[in-house]
C-alpha positions in Angstrom: 101.1 286.8 171.8 103.5 285.9 174.4 100.9 286.8 177.7 98.0 285.0 175.8 99.9 281.7 175.6 101.5 281.6 179.0 97.3 282.2 179.9 96.6 279.2 177.9 99.5 276.9 179.5 98.2 277.9 182.7 95.0 277.0 181.7 95.7 273.8 180.3 97.9 272.8 183.4 95.3 274.1 185.7 92.3 271.8 183.8 94.7 268.8 183.4 95.5 268.7 187.3 91.9 269.2 188.4 90.5 266.7 185.0 93.5 264.2 186.8 92.9 264.2 190.1 88.6 264.7 189.8 89.1 261.4 187.7 91.5 259.5 190.3 89.2 260.3 193.2 85.8 259.3 191.3 87.7 256.5 190.1 89.0 255.2 193.4 85.8 256.1 195.7 83.0 254.4 193.2 84.3 252.7 190.7 87.6 251.1 191.6 87.6 248.3 189.7 88.6 250.2 187.0 91.6 251.8 188.7 94.8 251.1 186.7 97.9 251.3 188.2 99.6 253.5 185.3 96.6 256.1 185.4 98.9 258.9 185.5 100.3 258.0 181.7 97.0 259.1 180.8 96.8 262.5 182.0 100.6 263.3 181.2 99.7 262.0 177.9 97.3 264.8 177.4 99.3 267.6 178.8 101.9 266.7 176.7 99.8 266.8 173.6 98.5 269.9 174.8 101.4 271.9 175.1 102.8 271.0 171.9 99.4 272.3 169.8 99.2 275.3 172.2 102.9 275.9 171.2 102.2 275.8 167.6 99.5 278.7 167.3 101.8 281.6 167.6 104.2 280.0 164.6 100.9 280.0 162.2 100.5 282.8 160.6 96.7 282.9 159.9 95.4 285.9 158.6 92.1 283.6 156.9 89.9 282.6 159.2 89.2 279.7 156.7 93.3 278.8 157.4 93.0 278.6 160.7 89.8 276.0 160.7 92.3 273.8 158.9 94.9 274.6 161.1 92.4 272.9 164.1 91.1 270.2 162.2 94.8 269.2 161.4 95.3 269.3 164.9 92.4 267.1 165.9 93.4 264.5 163.2 96.9 264.6 164.7 95.4 263.9 168.2 93.6 261.3 166.9 96.2 259.1 165.8 98.8 259.6 168.6 95.9 258.6 170.6 95.1 255.6 168.6 98.8 254.9 168.8 99.1 255.6 172.2 96.4 252.8 172.9 97.9 250.2 170.8 101.3 250.9 172.6 99.6 250.0 176.0 97.2 246.9 174.5 100.8 245.3 173.4 102.1 246.3 176.6 99.7 245.3 179.0 96.5 243.3 176.9 95.0 242.7 180.4 93.6 245.7 181.6 93.5 247.0 178.3 89.4 247.5 178.5 90.2 249.5 181.7 92.9 251.6 180.2 90.6 252.3 177.3 87.5 253.6 179.0 89.3 256.1 181.1 91.0 257.6 177.8 87.9 257.5 175.9 86.5 259.7 179.3 89.6 262.0 179.5 89.6 262.1 175.8 86.2 263.8 176.0 87.3 265.8 178.8 90.0 267.2 177.1 87.8 268.2 174.0 85.8 270.5 175.9 88.6 272.2 177.1 90.9 272.2 173.8 87.6 273.7 172.6 87.5 276.9 174.7 91.5 277.6 174.5 91.0 277.0 170.5 87.8 279.8 170.4 89.8 282.0 172.2 92.9 281.8 170.4 90.8 282.6 167.1 89.0 285.5 169.0 92.4 286.4 170.3 93.9 286.2 166.4 91.3 287.7 164.8 91.1 290.7 167.1 95.3 291.2 166.8 94.9 290.9 163.0 91.6 293.8 162.8 94.1 296.0 165.0 96.9 295.5 163.0 94.8 296.7 159.8 93.3 299.6 161.9 97.0 300.8 162.7 97.6 300.4 159.0 95.0 302.4 157.7 95.5 305.0 160.1 99.2 305.7 158.9 97.8 305.6 155.8 95.6 308.4 156.4 98.2 310.2 158.4 100.6 309.8 155.5 97.9 311.7 153.1 
């Protein structure tokens, strides 16, 4: 499980860096009027949130796929509320640039949903495979004991 979590953290870090620099380049090159001074806060927010969510999966002992889906949905709701709070705080701090900030934030949010879904499906596949192997080992041990 530890190796899998390291893989997910590295993947998440690379995706944030690529997306952050890619969006920054596209905005500077083609839409310079959209750029805001605190652009770096958006990728940082998604990076920290992603690390928190990735860190929660090893702690969640989930044997039923229904409970795993509930965990995903809970994490998505937390992310939505944290994002809303983040945008509201920025709105109170800098009302002039809220439109540009919101546009960039939504772009990043949608991109983040794509790779986050990939990470979650890989985690689910890993957890199911691990549970299946544990069940097979248990059955093998029981058959050897008889």
